[in-house]
ZAFI-388647 format. One record per atom (N, C-alpha, C, O): x, y, z; residue in three letters. Coordinates in steps of 0.1 Angstrom, whole numbers, padded with zeros to 4 digits, always signed. Layout:
N
XYZALA ...
% end
This chain:
215
+0005-0093+0246MET -0008-0092+0227MET -0016-0078+0236MET -0013-0067+0232MET -0024-0080+0248LYS -0033-0070+0246LYS -0026-0055+0252LYS -0031-0045+0248LYS -0015-0054+0260THR -0006-0046+0258THR -0003-0038+0244THR +0001-0027+0243THR -0005-0045+0237LEU +0002-0039+0218LEU -0006-0038+0217LEU -0008-0027+0221LEU -0016-0043+0212LEU -0033-0037+0214LEU -0037-0024+0219LEU -0038-0013+0214LEU -0038-0028+0231HIS -0038-0012+0231HIS -0031+0002+0229HIS -0036+0013+0227HIS -0018-0002+0229TRP -0002+0004+0227TRP -0011+0011+0209TRP -0012+0023+0207TRP -0014+0003+0202LEU -0013+0003+0183LEU -0029+0010+0185LEU -0027+0019+0177LEU -0038+0012+0189ASP -0054+0015+0192ASP -0056+0017+0209ASP -0063+0010+0216ASP -0047+0029+0212PRO -0054+0029+0222PRO -0073+0030+0227PRO -0078+0028+0238PRO -0082+0035+0211TYR -0097+0039+0221TYR -0100+0030+0206TYR -0101+0038+0196TYR -0102+0018+0203ARG -0108+0006+0197ARG -0112+0012+0185ARG -0125+0013+0185ARG -0108+0016+0177GLN -0117+0020+0164GLN -0109+0014+0155GLN -0111+0017+0144GLN -0099+0003+0158GLY -0096-0005+0140GLY -0104-0016+0139GLY -0110-0018+0149GLY -0105-0024+0131PRO -0114-0035+0130PRO -0110-0047+0140PRO -0117-0055+0147PRO -0104-0047+0139LEU -0100-0059+0154LEU -0113-0053+0163LEU -0117-0062+0169LEU -0120-0040+0167PHE -0130-0039+0177PHE -0142-0039+0176PHE -0150-0041+0184PHE -0143-0036+0156PHE -0153-0034+0158PHE -0166-0045+0159PHE -0161-0056+0162PHE -0178-0044+0157LYS -0187-0056+0167LYS -0190-0064+0149LYS -0200-0061+0141LYS -0182-0073+0146TRP -0190-0084+0137TRP -0200-0091+0144TRP -0201-0097+0155TRP -0209-0089+0135SER -0219-0100+0134SER -0217-0109+0115SER -0215-0106+0103SER -0219-0121+0123PHE -0213-0130+0107PHE -0215-0124+0095PHE -0206-0127+0086PHE -0225-0116+0091TRP -0234-0112+0080TRP -0226-0105+0073TRP -0223-0106+0061TRP -0221-0096+0086SER -0205-0088+0083SER -0197-0094+0077SER -0193-0094+0066SER -0194-0105+0092ILE -0181-0110+0081ILE -0178-0113+0069ILE -0168-0112+0062ILE -0198-0123+0067LEU -0195-0132+0053LEU -0199-0114+0046LEU -0187-0111+0046LEU -0203-0106+0044LEU -0196-0096+0032LEU -0183-0091+0026LEU -0180-0089+0014LEU -0174-0087+0041VAL -0164-0087+0039VAL -0155-0097+0034VAL -0146-0094+0026VAL -0156-0105+0037VAL -0150-0116+0028VAL -0156-0122+0014VAL -0149-0123+0004VAL -0167-0124+0014ALA -0170-0125-0005ALA -0167-0111-0012ALA -0164-0114-0023ALA -0168-0096-0010ALA -0158-0082-0011ALA -0148-0086-0015ALA -0144-0084-0027ALA -0141-0092-0007CYS -0128-0099-0009CYS -0124-0109-0021CYS -0115-0107-0029CYS -0132-0121-0019VAL -0125-0129-0026VAL -0133-0127-0040VAL -0131-0133-0050VAL -0146-0115-0038TRP -0148-0107-0053TRP -0136-0100-0063TRP -0134-0099-0076TRP -0128-0094-0051GLY -0126-0084-0059GLY -0108-0091-0058GLY -0099-0084-0063GLY -0104-0103-0052CYS -0092-0113-0057CYS -0091-0123-0072CYS -0082-0125-0080CYS -0108-0128-0071LEU -0114-0135-0088LEU -0109-0122-0099LEU -0101-0122-0109LEU -0116-0111-0093ASN -0121-0107-0102ASN -0107-0089-0101ASN -0110-0077-0098ASN -0099-0093-0103TRP -0080-0080-0104TRP -0079-0073-0108TRP -0075-0062-0105TRP -0084-0079-0122LYS -0085-0075-0137LYS -0095-0066-0141LYS -0092-0057-0149LYS -0110-0066-0134SER -0111-0061-0142SER -0111-0042-0139SER -0108-0036-0129SER -0114-0037-0149SER -0118-0021-0149SER -0119-0018-0135SER -0110-0014-0128SER -0137-0023-0130PHE -0138-0018-0113PHE -0129-0013-0105PHE -0126-0002-0102PHE -0124-0027-0100ILE -0110-0028-0095ILE -0096-0015-0097ILE -0091-0008-0088ILE -0092-0015-0115LYS -0081-0009-0118LYS -0087+0005-0110LYS -0083+0010-0099LYS -0099+0010-0118MET -0106+0022-0114MET -0105+0028-0098MET -0101+0039-0094MET -0110+0016-0092ALA -0108+0020-0081ALA -0092+0022-0072ALA -0089+0029-0063ALA -0082+0010-0080LEU -0073+0018-0068LEU -0058+0022-0076LEU -0047+0021-0070LEU -0059+0027-0089ASP -0055+0035-0098ASP -0063+0043-0108ASP -0068+0040-0119ASP -0063+0054-0099ASN -0071+0067-0112ASN -0062+0079-0108ASN -0051+0079-0102ASN -0067+0088-0112VAL -0060+0097-0115VAL -0061+0109-0104VAL -0054+0119-0102VAL -0076+0102-0096VAL -0068+0114-0081VAL -0056+0109-0070VAL -0048+0116-0063VAL -0056+0090-0070VAL -0045+0084-0064VAL -0031+0086-0072VAL -0022+0091-0066VAL -0031+0083-0081TYR -0018+0090-0087TYR -0005+0095-0087TYR +0007+0091-0086TYR -0013+0106-0089LEU -0004+0122-0088LEU +0003+0120-0080LEU +0015+0119-0084LEU -0001+0119-0062PRO +0001+0118-0054PRO +0010+0112-0053PRO +0021+0118-0051PRO +0009+0095-0054ASN +0012+0087-0051ASN +0030+0084-0058ASN +0037+0075-0054ASN +0034+0096-0069TYR +0036+0093-0080TYR +0044+0099-0077TYR +0055+0095-0078TYR +0042+0112-0071LEU +0049+0120-0067LEU +0065+0115-0051LEU +0077+0117-0050LEU +0052+0106-0043THR +0058+0106-0036THR +0067+0091-0041THR +0079+0094-0038THR +0068+0084-0043HIS +0073+0074-0049HIS +0086+0081-0057HIS +0097+0075-0055HIS +0086+0091-0068GLU +0096+0090-0074GLU +0110+0099-0066GLU +0122+0098-0067GLU +0099+0112-0056MET +0107+0124-0049MET +0109+0120-0039MET +0119+0114-0035MET +0098+0121-0031ALA +0104+0116-0021ALA +0111+0101-0011ALA +0115+0100+0001ALA +0110+0089-0025GLY +0114+0080-0019GLY +0127+0076-0031GLY +0133+0067-0026GLY +0132+0078-0041HIS +0140+0076-0049HIS +0152+0087-0050HIS +0163+0084-0053HIS +0145+0106-0047ASN +0149+0109-0051ASN +0160+0121-0035ASN +0168+0131-0035ASN +0155+0111-0022PHE +0157+0122-0017PHE +0159+0103-0006PHE +0167+0094-0010PHE +0151+0100+0006VAL +0153+0089+0009VAL +0170+0078-0003VAL +0181+0076+0001VAL +0162+0072-0018GLY +0171+0065-0021GLY +0188+0073-0026GLY +0199+0067-0028GLY +0185+0084-0027ARG +0200+0090-0025ARG +0211+0091-0016ARG +0222+0094-0019ARG +0203+0090-0002ILE +0209+0093+0010ILE +0207+0079+0013ILE +0218+0075+0018ILE +0200+0071+0012GLY +0210+0055+0016GLY +0221+0053+0000GLY +0232+0049+0003GLY +0220+0056-0013PHE +0228+0054-0019PHE +0243+0061-0015PHE +0253+0054-0011PHE +0243+0072-0016VAL +0251+0077-0011VAL +0265+0073+0000VAL +0278+0072-0001VAL +0255+0072+0010ILE +0261+0065+0023ILE +0271+0047+0022ILE +0282+0042+0027ILE +0260+0042+0014CYS +0265+0030+0006CYS +0274+0026-0006CYS +0278+0015-0011CYS +0278+0045-0011TYR +0284+0047-0027TYR +0299+0031-0025TYR +0304+0023-0032TYR +0301+0037-0008LYS +0320+0037-0010LYS +0319+0018-0010LYS +0322+0010-0018LYS +0312+0018+0003SER +0310+0007+0012SER +0305-0007+0001SER +0309-0018+0002SER +0299-0004-0006CYS +0289-0011-0014CYS +0285-0012-0025CYS +0274-0018-0024CYS +0287-0010-0034TYR +0277-0001-0047TYR +0262-0015-0050TYR +0253-0012-0058TYR +0262-0023-0045ALA +0256-0031-0050ALA +0240-0025-0039ALA +0228-0023-0042ALA +0248-0026-0025VAL +0232-0029-0017VAL +0233-0010-0017VAL +0228-0005-0006VAL +0237-0002-0026GLY +0232+0008-0025GLY +0224+0015-0036GLY +0216+0024-0035GLY +0228+0004-0050ARG +0214+0002-0056ARG +0202+0001-0056ARG +0192+0009-0060ARG +0203-0015-0047TRP +0188-0016-0039TRP +0186-0013-0032TRP +0176-0020-0028TRP +0189-0006-0025TRP +0183+0009-0018TRP +0179+0018-0020TRP +0176+0026-0011TRP +0176+0021-0033SER +0176+0034-0045SER +0161+0025-0052SER +0149+0029-0051SER +0164+0016-0056ALA +0156+0010-0063ALA +0143+0007-0054ALA +0132+0009-0059ALA +0143+0002-0045ALA +0135+0001-0032ALA +0130+0007-0025ALA +0122+0002-0018ALA +0136+0024-0023MET +0129+0029-0015MET +0115+0041-0028MET +0111+0052-0026MET +0114+0036-0034GLY +0104+0043-0042GLY +0093+0039-0039GLY +0086+0047-0033GLY +0086+0023-0045ASN +0073+0019-0035ASN +0080+0019-0016ASN +0071+0021-0007ASN +0092+0018-0012GLY +0093+0018+0004GLY +0082+0029+0006GLY +0071+0027+0012GLY +0086+0039-0001VAL +0081+0057+0010VAL +0068+0056+0003VAL +0059+0064+0005VAL +0066+0049-0003GLU +0051+0052-0010GLU +0042+0042+0002GLU +0030+0044+0005GLU +0049+0034+0005THR +0037+0025+0015THR +0039+0031+0028THR +0030+0035+0036THR +0050+0033+0031LEU +0049+0040+0043LEU +0046+0053+0046LEU +0049+0056+0057LEU +0041+0061+0041LEU +0037+0073+0043LEU +0021+0070+0050LEU +0019+0073+0062LEU +0010+0063+0041PRO -0001+0059+0045PRO +0000+0051+0060PRO -0008+0053+0069PRO +0013+0041+0061LEU +0013+0031+0071LEU +0011+0046+0081LEU +0001+0052+0086LEU +0022+0047+0080ILE +0027+0065+0087ILE +0011+0069+0095ILE +0009+0070+0107ILE +0001+0070+0080VAL -0012+0085+0086VAL -0019+0069+0095VAL -0024+0071+0107VAL -0020+0052+0089LEU -0031+0047+0100LEU -0030+0049+0111LEU -0039+0054+0117LEU -0013+0044+0116PHE -0005+0045+0130PHE -0011+0051+0136PHE -0018+0046+0146PHE -0011+0066+0130VAL -0020+0080+0142VAL -0032+0085+0132VAL -0036+0096+0129VAL -0035+0077+0129SER -0054+0081+0131SER -0061+0065+0142SER -0072+0062+0145SER -0046+0057+0144LEU -0054+0055+0153LEU -0053+0054+0170LEU -0060+0048+0179LEU -0044+0062+0170ARG -0039+0069+0175ARG -0042+0079+0187ARG -0039+0080+0199ARG -0049+0086+0177LEU -0059+0098+0180LEU -0079+0095+0183LEU -0086+0087+0176LEU -0083+0101+0191ARG -0089+0102+0194ARG -0096+0106+0187ARG -0092+0117+0183ARG -0113+0102+0178GLY -0122+0104+0169GLY -0110+0103+0155GLY -0111+0109+0145GLY -0100+0093+0158GLY -0088+0095+0141GLY -0096+0082+0132GLY -0091+0077+0122GLY -0109+0079+0137ARG -0111+0065+0132ARG -0115+0076+0112ARG -0110+0075+0101ARG -0125+0085+0117TRP -0126+0097+0106TRP -0117+0097+0092TRP -0118+0097+0080TRP -0107+0098+0100LEU -0091+0093+0089LEU -0091+0079+0082LEU -0086+0079+0070LEU -0096+0067+0087LEU -0091+0054+0083LEU -0091+0055+0076LEU -0081+0058+0069LEU -0111+0051+0068PRO -0114+0048+0058PRO -0103+0055+0045PRO -0105+0051+0034PRO -0094+0064+0047GLY -0091+0074+0038GLY -0079+0064+0036GLY -0077+0056+0026GLY -0070+0067+0049ALA -0062+0061+0051ALA -0062+0043+0047ALA -0057+0040+0036ALA -0064+0039+0051TRP -0068+0022+0051TRP -0069+0021+0031TRP -0064+0011+0026TRP -0076+0031+0022TYR -0077+0037+0005TYR -0061+0039+0005TYR -0052+0031+0002TYR -0061+0048+0009TRP -0042+0053+0003TRP -0033+0036+0003TRP -0029+0030-0006TRP -0033+0033+0017LEU -0024+0019+0013LEU -0027+0011+0004LEU -0018+0006-0003LEU -0042+0009+0002GLY -0050-0001-0009GLY -0043+0002-0024GLY -0042-0006-0034GLY -0039+0020-0022THR -0034+0023-0043THR -0024+0021-0043THR -0019+0018-0053THR -0015+0019-0028THR +0005+0020-0033THR +0009+0005-0036THR +0019+0001-0042THR -0004-0003-0027LEU +0002-0020-0030LEU -0005-0025-0039LEU -0002-0036-0044LEU -0018-0017-0044TYR -0018-0027-0057TYR -0007-0019-0072TYR -0002-0026-0081TYR -0004-0003-0071GLY +0004-0003-0077GLY +0016-0011-0079GLY +0021-0016-0090GLY +0022-0011-0065ALA +0038-0024-0069ALA +0031-0035-0069ALA +0039-0043-0073ALA +0023-0040-0067GLY +0013-0054-0069GLY +0015-0054-0086GLY +0021-0063-0091GLY +0010-0045-0093VAL +0014-0046-0105VAL +0028-0044-0109VAL +0032-0056-0112VAL +0038-0037-0111TYR +0046-0036-0112TYR +0055-0047-0109TYR +0062-0052-0118TYR +0055-0055-0091ALA +0061-0065-0087ALA +0056-0073-0101ALA +0066-0077-0108ALA +0040-0076-0106SER +0046-0093-0115SER +0045-0086-0127SER +0036-0088-0134SER +0058-0075-0131ASP +0060-0073-0146ASP +0076-0078-0141ASP +0083-0077-0151ASP +0081-0080-0132ALA +0098-0075-0130ALA +0102-0078-0143ALA +0107-0070-0151ALA +0100-0097-0146ARG +0109-0101-0153ARG +0102-0099-0168ARG +0111-0103-0176ARG +0093-0097-0175ALA +0088-0095-0185ALA +0088-0088-0193ALA +0088-0089-0206ALA +0088-0069-0179CYS +0088-0055-0180CYS +0085-0052-0196CYS +0090-0051-0207CYS +0071-0052-0191LYS +0061-0054-0205LYS +0054-0041-0208LYS +0050-0036-0219LYS +0054-0034-0191LEU +0048-0020-0185LEU +0058-0009-0189LEU +0070-0012-0188LEU +0056+0003-0192PRO +0053+0015-0195PRO +0064+0024-0184PRO +0055+0027-0176PRO +0075+0029-0178LEU +0081+0035-0171LEU +0081+0046-0179LEU +0081+0048-0191LEU +0080+0058-0162THR +0082+0071-0169THR +0096+0075-0163THR +0100+0070-0152THR +0100+0081-0167SER +0111+0087-0158SER +0107+0099-0148SER +0098+0107-0151SER +0113+0100-0140SER +0112+0109-0126SER +0114+0122-0130SER +0115+0129-0120SER +0116+0131-0141ASP +0111+0139-0145ASP +0100+0149-0151ASP +0099+0161-0154ASP +0091+0136-0153MET +0072+0136-0153MET +0074+0137-0173MET +0065+0137-0181MET +0084+0139-0175MET +0085+0143-0192MET +0091+0130-0205MET +0088+0131-0217MET +0102+0118-0195THR +0102+0116-0203THR +0097+0098-0203THR +0098+0091-0193THR +0091+0091-0214ASN +0088+0080-0208ASN +0095+0070-0219ASN +0096+0070-0232ASN +0099+0061-0210PHE +0106+0047-0217PHE +0101+0036-0220PHE +0096+0029-0211PHE +0102+0031-0238ALA +0098+0022-0240ALA +0098+0011-0231ALA +0108+0009-0225ALA +0085+0000-0229PRO +0090-0013-0228PRO +0099-0020-0230PRO +0102-0023-0241PRO +0108-0026-0218GLY +0116-0030-0216GLY +0133-0027-0219GLY +0143-0033-0220GLY +0129-0010-0221GLU +0144-0004-0223GLU +0152-0001-0211GLU +0164+0000-0211GLU +0143-0001-0201VAL +0145+0001-0189VAL +0138-0006-0180VAL +0126-0005-0179VAL +0148-0017-0169LYS +0151-0022-0161LYS +0140-0017-0153LYS +0143-0005-0150LYS +0128-0021-0148GLY +0121-0015-0137GLY +0124-0015-0118GLY +0135-0018-0114GLY +0118-0013-0113ASP +0123-0012-0097ASP +0123-0024-0094ASP +0132-0028-0087ASP +0114-0031-0097TRP +0113-0049-0095TRP +0122-0053-0097TRP +0126-0060-0088TRP +0130-0052-0108TYR +0138-0057-0112TYR +0153-0064-0108TYR +0161-0074-0107TYR +0150-0048-0107ASN +0163-0040-0092ASN +0158-0049-0079ASN +0165-0059-0076ASN +0151-0048-0074ILE +0148-0049-0060ILE +0147-0070-0059ILE +0152-0076-0050ILE +0140-0077-0068LEU +0137-0093-0070LEU +0153-0099-0069LEU +0160-0103-0060LEU +0153-0094-0086ASN +0171-0101-0083ASN +0179-0101-0078ASN +0182-0112-0074ASN +0185-0091-0074PRO +0201-0093-0066PRO +0191-0100-0055PRO +0199-0107-0049PRO +0178-0103-0048LEU +0175-0113-0031LEU +0171-0130-0040LEU +0166-0140-0034LEU +0175-0130-0058GLY +0172-0142-0059GLY +0157-0143-0057GLY +0153-0147-0046GLY +0148-0139-0064LEU +0129-0137-0061LEU +0124-0129-0075LEU +0112-0126-0077LEU +0134-0127-0083LEU +0130-0127-0091LEU +0123-0134-0103LEU +0118-0128-0113LEU +0123-0150-0102ASP +0112-0159-0107ASP +0096-0161-0100ASP +0086-0168-0103ASP +0097-0154-0091TYR +0086-0154-0079TYR +0080-0141-0080TYR +0072-0136-0072TYR +0085-0134-0093ASP +0076-0118-0097ASP +0067-0119-0089ASP +0065-0114-0079ASP +0057-0133-0099ILE +0045-0133-0100ILE +0036-0133-0091ILE +0027-0126-0092ILE +0036-0141-0080ILE +0035-0147-0066ILE +0036-0132-0061ILE +0026-0126-0064ILE +0046-0125-0056ILE +0047-0118-0050ILE +0037-0100-0056ILE +0034-0090-0049ILE +0033-0102-0071GLY +0028-0090-0072GLY +0014-0097-0073GLY +0008-0089-0080GLY +0005-0109-0070ARG -0005-0112-0069ARG -0010-0108-0054ARG -0022-0107-0050ARG +0004-0106-0043THR +0003-0107-0031THR -0002-0100-0029THR -0013-0100-0024THR +0005-0086-0035PHE +0003-0072-0037PHE -0010-0069-0036PHE -0016-0065-0026PHE -0012-0070-0045ILE -0026-0063-0051ILE -0034-0071-0044ILE -0037-0066-0033ILE -0041-0086-0047PHE -0049-0088-0028PHE -0050-0081-0020PHE -0061-0076-0018PHE -0036-0079-0011LEU -0036-0071+0006LEU -0043-0060-0006LEU -0053-0066-0009LEU -0042-0049-0012GLY -0047-0034-0023GLY -0063-0043-0017GLY -0068-0041-0006GLY -0066-0048-0022ILE -0082-0051-0020ILE -0081-0054-0011ILE -0076-0044-0006ILE -0082-0065+0002PHE -0082-0064+0010PHE -0084-0044+0016PHE -0094-0038+0020PHE -0070-0038+0014CYS -0074-0024+0021CYS -0086-0018+0018CYS -0094-0014+0025CYS -0085-0020+0002LEU -0099-0012-0004LEU -0115-0018-0001LEU -0125-0012-0006LEU -0116-0029+0008VAL -0128-0034+0013VAL -0132-0033+0022VAL -0144-0033+0025VAL -0118-0028+0033ILE -0119-0025+0042ILE -0120-0013+0049ILE -0122-0009+0061ILE -0119-0004+0033ALA -0116+0009+0036ALA -0134+0013+0033ALA -0137+0023+0039ALA -0139+0009+0029VAL -0154+0012+0025VAL -0159+0004+0038VAL -0164+0011+0046VAL -0160-0006+0041TYR -0166-0012+0053TYR -0163-0003+0064TYR -0172-0004+0073TYR -0153+0005+0067SER -0147+0011+0080SER -0158+0022+0079SER -0165+0024+0089SER -0159+0031+0068ALA -0168+0041+0067ALA -0181+0042+0068ALA -0188+0050+0074ALA -0185+0031+0062TYR -0203+0021+0070TYR -0196+0021+0082TYR -0197+0031+0089TYR -0192+0013+0086TYR -0191+0010+0102TYR -0197+0022+0107TYR -0208+0025+0111TYR -0182+0031+0105TYR -0183+0045+0121TYR -0198+0052+0114TYR -0206+0056+0122TYR -0200+0054+0107TRP -0211+0060+0105TRP -0221+0053+0113TRP -0228+0060+0119TRP -0222+0041+0114THR -0236+0037+0120THR -0236+0036+0132THR -0246+0036+0140THR -0219+0033+0136HIS -0216+0027+0149HIS -0210+0038+0160HIS -0204+0036+0170HIS -0216+0052+0154ASN -0211+0063+0163ASN -0213+0059+0182ASN -0205+0063+0191ASN -0222+0054+0183GLU -0226+0055+0197GLU -0215+0040+0202GLU -0214+0036+0214GLU -0212+0036+0196GLN -0199+0027+0204GLN -0191+0038+0208GLN -0197+0041+0218GLN -0186+0042+0208TYR -0171+0055+0207TYR -0173+0064+0217TYR -0164+0068+0225TYR -0188+0069+0216PHE -0197+0075+0228PHE -0191+0063+0240PHE -0180+0061+0246PHE -0201+0058+0241ASN -0203+0047+0255ASN -0195+0036+0259ASN -0196+0029+0269ASN -0187+0035+0249ASP -0175+0024+0254ASP -0163+0028+0253ASP -0156+0027+0243ASP -0159+0032+0264ARG -0146+0039+0266ARG -0132+0030+0277ARG -0121+0034+0280ARG -0142+0015+0281SER -0132+0008+0291SER -0122+0002+0282SER -0122+0003+0269SER -0113-0004+0289TRP -0105-0009+0279TRP -0101-0025+0286TRP -0094-0033+0279TRP 
% end
């Protein structure tokens, strides 16, 4: 475990190596609980689903996810198994959208001084998880409007099945869409809290990274 942690976070910059106190843990836990209890509030929605993050996430989801990685997988699987190719194409929207901030998070942990990128990476990851959770929760109901990949045509709610219907239904998990969606939403809120606390922590604990270089 120590070897794995050293590989993931060689400069001890992540939350696992924070100098946690009872009150800081209580504060983070309380913020997470409050966010989870008030996940429908306008504050949480504004924090995790706003115009600043929507456009890059949307472009990543559609262009890099569905139209690039998704299509490559679909073409590869088309002749052998159409269903697998279709599932892959649907899954790669949120898959790539979430993978990119995970990569940024991983790279930031492995860079000396990368801690200054970590709050942004945590926040970016939180926005993608929140968005996935909102639409996963709607997999059966299909009440949310969907926008086509050309960013010009708006499908009426229920007119076209969303990604998460096509992801969960073949796996037999469609009846658990709300549980899965809420899990993603709560993970997004957790990432938001960690992002905010990390920014505060790095600003107030600079000496930890200058003086503590041992492993």
